[in-house]
N, C-alpha and C positions, 0 to 999 in steps of 0.2 A: 673589792667591788670593781666592776668593769663596765665601761661604756662600750656597748656593742654596736650601736648605730646612732647616728645623729643627722637630722635634717632641719632645714630652715625654710621659712616662707616669708617672702617680701611682697607687699602690694605693688601693683604695676605703676601707679601714678607717681611720677617724679616731680618734686618741687625744687627749683633752683633758686639761687639768691636773688635773681632779678624779680621774682615774685614779691619779695619783701621790700625791694627798692621801690616798686610801684605801689605797694600797700602802705608803707610807713616811712619811706625815705632812707632806710638803712642800705648803704652801698655794699656791693659785693666785696670790695676791699676791706670795709669795716668788719663785716661778718667773718671773713676769712682770717683776718689778723687776730681776732679775739677768740674764735672758736675752732678754726680749721675746717669748717663745714662749707662745702660748695653746693651740695644738694642733699635731699632726703626723700624718703618714701612716705606716701600718705595713703591710708586706707580709703577705699571708695565708699560711697554712700551706703551701700548694702553690707559693708564689712563691719565687724566689731571684734573685741578682744577674743571672744569665744571662737568666732569663725576663723580668725587668724591662726589660733592654736590648732584648730581642727584641720586646717589646710596643711600645716606642718606635720600633723599626725598622719594625714593621708599619704604623705611622701614616704613614711616608714613602712607602709603596707606592701611595697614592692620588695620582694626578697628579704624578709625580716630574718634576723639571726635565730629567732625562735618563734613559734606560733603566738600571735598576739592574744590568743585565748589563754595563754599561760601567765599573762600579766596578773599579779596578785597585789599590786599597790600602784596607785596613781597619786602623784604629787604635782601640783601646779603652782606657779608663782606669777603674780601680776599686782601692780598697784593702780591699774586703770580698768577695773572690772566692768564688763558689760552688765553683769547681774551679780550682786554680792550675795545672793542666796543660792540660785542655781549657778554655781561657780564654773570657772574654766575646767577644773578637775571633774566636776560632775558632768559637764558637757562632753568631755572625752570619754567618761565611763558610758554615757548614753550612746555615743557614737559607736563604741566598741561592743556594746551590749554585754558588759561584764557584770556579774552578780556577786554580791556578798564579799566584796573586797574593801579594804580601807581606801578612802578617797579624801585627800587633804588639799586645801588651797591656802596659800600663805601670802603675806606681803611684808617684806622688809625693804620696800622701795627697790632701788636698783641693785641691792644686794640679794634679792630673792633667789637668784639662780644658785648661789653657793648654799643658802639655807635649805632650799629644796633638795639639793644633793645630800646635804648633811642629814636631813630627815630620812632619806632612803638608806643612808649608811647606818642609821640607828635601827631601822626596821630589819635590815639585813643582819646586823650584829646580834639582835635579839631572836633571830631566826623566825620572825613573824612574816617574812616575805622573802622571795628569792628571784623574782622577775618584776622589774618596776618600769613605769613610764613616767618621765618628767617632762612637763610642758611649761615653757615660759613665754609670755606674750605681753606686749604693751601696745595699747592704742592711744599713744600720747596726744595725737592731734585731735582726739575727741574732746580733750579737756583743756587744750592750750588755746590761747588767744593770739592769733597771728599778728594782731596789731600791737601787741605788747613788745616794746623795744628792748626790754630786759631779757626776755627768754622765749618770746614767741617763735623765733627762728631756729631754736635748738632742736626741736623734737621731730622724731621719725617713728614709724610704726613697723613692727616685725615680730616674728615668733620662731621658736625652735622646739623640737621634740626629740627626746632621747630615750633609747631603750637601754636598760641597765640590768646586769645580772650579779648575783652574789659571788658566783664562781666564774672562772675563765671558761669560755666556750671555744672549742677547736674551730677557729675560722681565721681569716686573714686579719681582720680588725679586732684588736683587743686593747683598749686603752685602760690601763689600770689606774684607778684613783688611789694614790698612795696615802693621802691625808687631806683633811678638811679642818679649817679653823674658822669660826665665826664669832663676832663680838658686837655688842651693842655699844653705841656711843651717844646715847640720848642725853648724857650729862655734859657733853662737850659744846663749847662755843655757843653758836646760835642754832643748835640742832632743832629746837622747837619752832623755828621760824625761817631757817635758811632756805628750805624749799617746802612749800605746802601745796596740797591739792584738796580743796574743799569743793566737792562736786556740786553741792546745792548752792554754794555762794559764787565765788569768783573763779573757780577752776585753778589752774596752775598759777602760782605766784613765786617769783624768785627775786627777792629784794636784798638778799645778803650773799650775792655771788662770791664776794671775796672771802667770806668766812667758809663757804663751801669749798672753794678752791684750796685754801690753806689747810683745812682739815683733811680733805681728800688726798692731797699730796703727802701729808705727814703720815697718815694712817695706812694708805696703800703701800707706801714704802716699808713702814715698820712691820706690818703683818706679813709681808712677803719675806722679809728677813727672819721673822719669827718662825714661820712654817718651815723654812729651809734649815734653820738651826735645830728645830725640834727633830728633824729627820737626818741630822748630821750631814747636811749638804751646804754648798756655798753658791754664791751668785754665778761663779764660773761653771757650775754644773748645769745651769739653765740653758736650753737651746732656744726656747721661745718664751715670751712674756705676753700675756693677754690681760690688759687692764680694762676696767669698766670704760665704756665708750661715752664719756661725758663731755670731754673738751680736749681737743688735740694738745693744747698747752699743758693740761694736767698729765696726759699720756707722756709727752716729751719730758716733762719735769721729773716724773717718777722714774722713767727709764734711765735718764741721766743720773739721777741720785743713786740708782742701783748699779750704775757703771755698765749698763748694757749698750750694745750697738743699736743703731736705728733699725737695722734689718731684723733684729731679734724681737722688736716690739711690734705686735700685730694690731693694726688699727683699721676700722672701717667707718669711723665717724665722718670722715671727709665726704663720703658719698651716701651715707645712710642717716646721718644725724644721730642724736641720742635715742637709741632704740630701747632704753630702759634696761630692765633685767634680762632681756633677750640678747643684748649687745655682745657679751662675751661668747655665748654659745654660737651666735651667728658667725663670729670671727673664727671660732674653732672649725665650724663647718666649711667656711670659705677656704681655709688654708690646710685642710686635712690631707690633700695630696702632696703638700710640701713636707709633712711630718715623716720622719724615718724611724725605724725600729730603735728603741731605747732612748729616743728624744725625751728630755724632761721639760715639761711645760708648766709654768706657774700662771694661774688665773687669779686675779685680785679684783675685788669689787668694793665699791663705796656707794652707799645710797643716802638719799635725804632721810633725815631722821635722828641721828646718823647711825647707820649700821655698816659694818664692813667685814670682809672675810677673804680667805684665800683657799685655793685648792691646788693640789699637786697632781699632775698626770704624768704617767710614763707610757709611751707608745709601745 
């Protein structure tokens, strides 16, 4: 399976830490020391999860690696749906006017990107599709309470769209997906209450941040090691590591535990906040000009719930 093209979309509105100082008294120093975040993007009044995803999709339309009419599978991931019936995946299908193809929307919180990719891998393996579109988007600020001193300052909005093929296409960019592992951790720690989003009630709540931190650090490290061992690779084979963009301290902790140098660990939470399941793909998009042929990239995610997974890419 190959990633042929990747694009990302970010809202224009930038929210810095001063906004929260004025709103609830949290200082810039306090937020930076605990999260590493100095600013984040916020969707405008007229934007929503579906429109964020469609904007990322529109960026794929310029010089696609294959005609978009050949897409025979759409998989979308989000945990902040604009509409849980006409989903992000359905919105993409309607935009492209594609008929009679499988269309799937999923949510495994911030792990949704890896799970969406794994679903495509399964369709390709069964030869039920050969050209796929994956969209991941989260409109976190729609559900977060900025006055909440526990987590209101964490969230940012963003989206990515990827075109994938079952076989290699003769072009400059071919990112081979070597392997994918995903696991559920619903039995772990405070998975049932570590992070919750009850849209009809109180929106985002994160009252067990320490439990989330501990489990994220442990399982992001372990599954990264597992996917490397499964493929008879070692940490020294990794050129870059892309962890879920949840908290800079988690990123730094996992990178150090794996024995990686700071420059190998790609992070955007400092200026985008937690962009949910889109965070890793946005980071891949931002750094794609840095990647060189044969670079091995490990992508590792951990979501509220708890779900976690890893993906190995070879440029």
